[in-house]
VOMIGU-44536 format. One record per residue: residue number from 1; x, y, z of N, C-alpha, C in turn; residue in one letter. Coordinates in steps of 0.05 Angstrom, whole numbers, padded with zeros to 5 digits. Example, Ala and Ser with C-alpha at 12.3 -4.5 7.8 and 13.67 -1.06 7.14 Angstrom:
ATOM  torpa      nx      ny      nz     cax     cay     caz      cx      cy      cz  numi
ATOM      1   00264  -00114   00156   00246  -00090   00156   00264  -00066   00156     A
ATOM      2   00257  -00045   00142   00273  -00021   00143   00258   00001   00157     S
//
This chain:
ATOM  torpa      nx      ny      nz     cax     cay     caz      cx      cy      cz  numi
ATOM      1   01496   02380   00599   01505   02373   00569   01520   02348   00561     M
ATOM      2   01511   02333   00545   01522   02307   00540   01543   02307   00514     F
ATOM      3   01562   02294   00517   01578   02290   00491   01582   02262   00489     L
ATOM      4   01581   02252   00461   01585   02226   00455   01610   02215   00449     F
ATOM      5   01623   02193   00457   01652   02187   00448   01645   02158   00437     H
ATOM      6   01665   02149   00423   01662   02119   00409   01666   02103   00434     K
ATOM      7   01658   02076   00430   01663   02056   00444   01690   02045   00447     N
ATOM      8   01698   02039   00468   01729   02033   00471   01734   02006   00456     S
ATOM      9   01719   01990   00450   01722   01959   00439   01722   01960   00412     S
ATOM     10   01725   01986   00400   01723   01991   00372   01692   01993   00353     G
ATOM     11   01673   01989   00371   01643   01988   00357   01638   02015   00353     G
ATOM     12   01620   02019   00338   01611   02045   00329   01588   02056   00342     S
ATOM     13   01583   02040   00363   01557   02049   00381   01570   02077   00396     R
ATOM     14   01553   02100   00408   01559   02121   00415   01548   02119   00444     K
ATOM     15   01565   02128   00469   01556   02125   00492   01558   02154   00506     Q
ATOM     16   01536   02164   00522   01534   02188   00531   01558   02193   00550     P
ATOM     17   01573   02219   00559   01589   02223   00572   01585   02251   00586     C
ATOM     18   01586   02256   00613   01578   02280   00627   01601   02296   00623     L
ATOM     19   01596   02322   00617   01616   02342   00609   01622   02359   00639     F
ATOM     20   01654   02354   00645   01663   02363   00667   01678   02379   00663     L
ATOM     21   01685   02405   00677   01709   02424   00669   01735   02407   00680     P
ATOM     22   01757   02414   00672   01777   02402   00677   01794   02415   00706     M
ATOM     23   01799   02407   00724   01810   02417   00750   01834   02405   00757     V
ATOM     24   01855   02413   00759   01880   02394   00771   01874   02388   00802     A
ATOM     25   01883   02368   00809   01877   02347   00833   01896   02369   00855     K
ATOM     26   01917   02381   00851   01931   02393   00873   01917   02424   00877     G
ATOM     27   01907   02434   00859   01889   02457   00857   01862   02451   00880     D
ATOM     28   01850   02428   00871   01830   02420   00885   01834   02418   00918     T
ATOM     29   01856   02409   00926   01862   02402   00953   01869   02433   00968     I
ATOM     30   01886   02453   00951   01893   02477   00962   01865   02493   00967     K
ATOM     31   01844   02488   00943   01823   02509   00948   01809   02499   00972     L
ATOM     32   01806   02469   00970   01789   02459   00998   01798   02463   01023     A
ATOM     33   01835   02469   01024   01840   02473   01050   01836   02507   01055     M
ATOM     34   01840   02519   01033   01830   02553   01042   01802   02552   01052     K
ATOM     35   01783   02533   01043   01754   02537   01051   01749   02518   01076     M
ATOM     36   01770   02504   01089   01768   02487   01108   01746   02465   01106     N
ATOM     37   01748   02456   01083   01729   02431   01076   01743   02406   01071     T
ATOM     38   01764   02404   01083   01780   02376   01074   01761   02354   01088     I
ATOM     39   01760   02339   01081   01742   02313   01091   01762   02300   01115     P
ATOM     40   01749   02294   01141   01768   02282   01158   01784   02255   01147     N
ATOM     41   01806   02256   01153   01823   02232   01149   01828   02221   01177     K
ATOM     42   01826   02192   01178   01828   02180   01198   01861   02177   01205     H
ATOM     43   01870   02187   01220   01898   02181   01222   01903   02155   01240     K
ATOM     44   01890   02141   01252   01896   02122   01269   01902   02129   01297     G
ATOM     45   01913   02109   01314   01913   02114   01334   01893   02116   01358     G
ATOM     46   01898   02118   01381   01878   02115   01397   01861   02146   01403     A
ATOM     47   01838   02143   01408   01820   02167   01409   01829   02191   01433     P
ATOM     48   01826   02213   01420   01837   02235   01444   01819   02230   01470     K
ATOM     49   01835   02234   01492   01821   02231   01522   01812   02253   01529     K
ATOM     50   01792   02255   01541   01769   02279   01554   01789   02295   01573     K
ATOM     51   01798   02278   01593   01812   02287   01615   01844   02278   01608     V
ATOM     52   01859   02304   01609   01889   02301   01601   01911   02299   01629     K
ATOM     53   01916   02276   01636   01932   02276   01664   01965   02290   01657     R
ATOM     54   01965   02309   01661   01989   02321   01661   02014   02323   01682     E
ATOM     55   02005   02315   01704   02030   02315   01726   02028   02283   01740     T
ATOM     56   02049   02279   01753   02051   02251   01762   02065   02252   01789     D
ATOM     57   02062   02231   01808   02073   02233   01833   02086   02204   01832     I
ATOM     58   02107   02200   01843   02118   02173   01843   02129   02165   01873     R
ATOM     59   02116   02141   01874   02119   02132   01905   02136   02104   01905     I
ATOM     60   02150   02098   01925   02166   02072   01926   02152   02053   01943     R
ATOM     61   02150   02026   01930   02134   02007   01950   02148   01983   01954     L
ATOM     62   02145   01964   01972   02158   01944   01976   02144   01926   01953     T
ATOM     63   02154   01899   01948   02146   01884   01929   02116   01872   01940     S
ATOM     64   02114   01869   01965   02087   01861   01981   02066   01880   01974     A
ATOM     65   02075   01908   01975   02054   01931   01974   02046   01930   01946     E
ATOM     66   02062   01933   01930   02053   01927   01899   02035   01905   01889     K
ATOM     67   02044   01880   01900   02031   01858   01898   02000   01860   01908     F
ATOM     68   01996   01871   01930   01972   01878   01947   01954   01895   01925     L
ATOM     69   01970   01920   01918   01953   01940   01902   01941   01928   01874     I
ATOM     70   01962   01910   01861   01956   01897   01836   01935   01878   01839     E
ATOM     71   01933   01861   01861   01912   01845   01863   01884   01857   01868     N
ATOM     72   01884   01874   01885   01859   01887   01894   01850   01907   01865     K
ATOM     73   01869   01914   01850   01860   01932   01825   01851   01909   01807     A
ATOM     74   01862   01882   01804   01849   01862   01791   01825   01851   01799     K
ATOM     75   01821   01852   01823   01795   01841   01833   01773   01864   01827     A
ATOM     76   01781   01888   01827   01759   01909   01815   01761   01916   01787     A
ATOM     77   01773   01894   01770   01776   01901   01743   01784   01925   01732     E
ATOM     78   01810   01937   01743   01821   01962   01744   01846   01959   01736     M
ATOM     79   01858   01980   01724   01887   01981   01723   01893   01991   01750     R
ATOM     80   01919   01987   01759   01933   01992   01785   01934   02027   01784     A
ATOM     81   01934   02037   01770   01938   02068   01768   01910   02079   01778     S
ATOM     82   01889   02068   01761   01865   02076   01763   01853   02068   01795     N
ATOM     83   01857   02041   01802   01850   02037   01830   01867   02056   01853     W
ATOM     84   01894   02067   01845   01906   02082   01866   01893   02110   01870     I
ATOM     85   01881   02119   01843   01869   02141   01841   01841   02144   01858     R
ATOM     86   01825   02120   01852   01803   02121   01866   01803   02116   01892     A
ATOM     87   01824   02100   01900   01829   02101   01934   01836   02124   01944     A
ATOM     88   01854   02138   01929   01862   02167   01942   01837   02186   01941     A
ATOM     89   01820   02184   01931   01796   02196   01928   01775   02195   01950     K
ATOM     90   01778   02168   01959   01756   02157   01976   01773   02155   02006     S
ATOM     91   01794   02161   02011   01810   02153   02032   01800   02177   02050     A
ATOM     92   01801   02168   02076   01790   02185   02101   01813   02190   02116     K
ATOM     93   01828   02207   02118   01855   02211   02138   01851   02225   02154     V
ATOM     94   01854   02218   02183   01850   02232   02209   01875   02245   02216     I
ATOM     95   01880   02271   02217   01905   02285   02222   01917   02275   02249     P
ATOM     96   01937   02286   02253   01956   02276   02278   01946   02291   02304     R
ATOM     97   01946   02282   02325   01937   02303   02353   01950   02324   02352     L
ATOM     98   01939   02350   02359   01949   02374   02364   01961   02370   02390     T
ATOM     99   01976   02394   02395   01983   02395   02429   01960   02398   02448     A
ATOM    100   01940   02411   02441   01916   02417   02462   01907   02387   02461     P
ATOM    101   01905   02373   02446   01888   02346   02447   01908   02325   02464     E
ATOM    102   01935   02327   02457   01954   02310   02470   01950   02318   02502     L
ATOM    103   01947   02342   02509   01944   02351   02539   01916   02336   02550     E
ATOM    104   01900   02335   02533   01870   02321   02542   01876   02293   02547     I
ATOM    105   01893   02283   02530   01895   02250   02538   01910   02246   02555     L
ATOM    106   01930   02260   02563   01943   02262   02588   01933   02264   02610     R
ATOM    107   01910   02281   02607   01892   02292   02631   01876   02265   02635     M
ATOM    108   01866   02254   02618   01852   02231   02619   01862   02206   02631     L
ATOM    109   01886   02202   02624   01903   02182   02639   01903   02187   02667     A
ATOM    110   01908   02215   02674   01912   02223   02705   01886   02220   02714     G
ATOM    111   01856   02224   02704   01833   02221   02714   01830   02192   02719     L
ATOM    112   01841   02172   02699   01834   02143   02702   01850   02135   02724     A
ATOM    113   01872   02148   02731   01889   02136   02759   01872   02145   02785     N
ATOM    114   01862   02171   02781   01841   02180   02804   01820   02160   02806     N
ATOM    115   01809   02150   02785   01783   02136   02792   01791   02108   02803     L
ATOM    116   01815   02097   02792   01824   02072   02804   01827   02076   02836     N
ATOM    117   01842   02101   02842   01845   02105   02872   01813   02108   02891     Q
ATOM    118   01802   02117   02873   01774   02123   02889   01763   02098   02890     L
ATOM    119   01758   02077   02871   01749   02053   02869   01764   02038   02893     T
ATOM    120   01787   02040   02899   01800   02023   02919   01794   02035   02945     R
ATOM    121   01790   02061   02947   01779   02073   02974   01750   02069   02981     K
ATOM    122   01736   02064   02958   01708   02054   02958   01705   02028   02974     A
ATOM    123   01721   02013   02963   01721   01987   02976   01732   01986   03003     H
ATOM    124   01748   02002   03015   01761   02000   03039   01739   02013   03056     Q
ATOM    125   01726   02037   03052   01707   02053   03071   01683   02055   03058     E
ATOM    126   01674   02044   03040   01647   02041   03033   01641   02062   03007     G
ATOM    127   01618   02057   03001   01610   02063   02970   01607   02095   02973     L
ATOM    128   01587   02102   02995   01576   02129   03003   01598   02148   03005     L
ATOM    129   01617   02144   03018   01641   02163   03022   01656   02177   03000     S
ATOM    130   01653   02164   02976   01667   02171   02952   01647   02177   02926     V
ATOM    131   01624   02172   02935   01608   02177   02911   01604   02201   02894     A
ATOM    132   01602   02224   02910   01611   02248   02896   01630   02253   02886     L
ATOM    133   01659   02244   02895   01685   02251   02885   01681   02232   02859     K
ATOM    134   01667   02209   02858   01673   02194   02832   01652   02205   02810     C
ATOM    135   01632   02221   02817   01608   02232   02800   01631   02257   02785     R
ATOM    136   01641   02270   02803   01655   02295   02789   01682   02280   02771     D
ATOM    137   01691   02262   02775   01716   02248   02757   01700   02242   02731     V
ATOM    138   01677   02224   02734   01666   02217   02713   01652   02237   02692     L
ATOM    139   01645   02259   02700   01634   02284   02692   01662   02293   02670     V
ATOM    140   01682   02294   02689   01706   02305   02672   01717   02288   02651     E
ATOM    141   01718   02264   02655   01717   02242   02636   01705   02245   02613     I
ATOM    142   01679   02249   02617   01659   02244   02594   01656   02273   02578     D
ATOM    143   01666   02294   02591   01671   02320   02573   01696   02318   02558     T
ATOM    144   01716   02311   02568   01747   02300   02552   01738   02288   02524     A
ATOM    145   01724   02262   02534   01718   02247   02510   01699   02261   02489     L
ATOM    146   01680   02274   02495   01666   02285   02473   01683   02303   02456     K
ATOM    147   01697   02318   02470   01717   02336   02454   01732   02318   02433     Y
ATOM    148   01747   02299   02440   01762   02286   02428   01748   02272   02406     L
ATOM    149   01720   02264   02409   01707   02249   02394   01688   02263   02371     N
ATOM    150   01690   02294   02376   01674   02306   02355   01680   02307   02327     K
ATOM    151   01666   02316   02308   01671   02313   02281   01693   02333   02273     D
ATOM    152   01698   02354   02287   01719   02370   02279   01745   02356   02277     D
ATOM    153   01752   02336   02291   01774   02318   02291   01782   02309   02262     R
ATOM    154   01762   02305   02249   01767   02290   02226   01782   02305   02203     E
ATOM    155   01787   02331   02207   01804   02343   02196   01780   02368   02174     G
ATOM    156   01757   02371   02187   01742   02390   02169   01756   02421   02180     N
ATOM    157   01758   02422   02202   01770   02453   02208   01796   02458   02207     D
ATOM    158   01808   02443   02197   01840   02448   02193   01851   02453   02170     R
//
């Protein structure tokens, strides 16, 4: 439905006007809030992060350590905190030796002494006289080294 009103310039020419019901502005907003149809207003600021980091760990560094980390982060085109986080994820830490492992290392040191004594004896008396003893010592050393170098030492079973 069209209504006609006079031109504002004072002329007699009539212009069509669309008839709309009168609604107060405040009522429209309240009605829209009830219906959850308020258009999204941009509030500004940074966008919401996908992962929210809630906890922190504080470490103390020397100025040389801080300088080293910042340079490595800059070379990787990362922030220092992101670089430290990535380094921590990819780090491979080998745990300390346990008591049985330390005992095996002491045994290896003793076997090395025995091997040196057998070598000296072989030089004095001849190689054939100590060949069997040398073979036994070498087998023990090999077994101990295999135990210490197995993959379980890297923290997988602890």
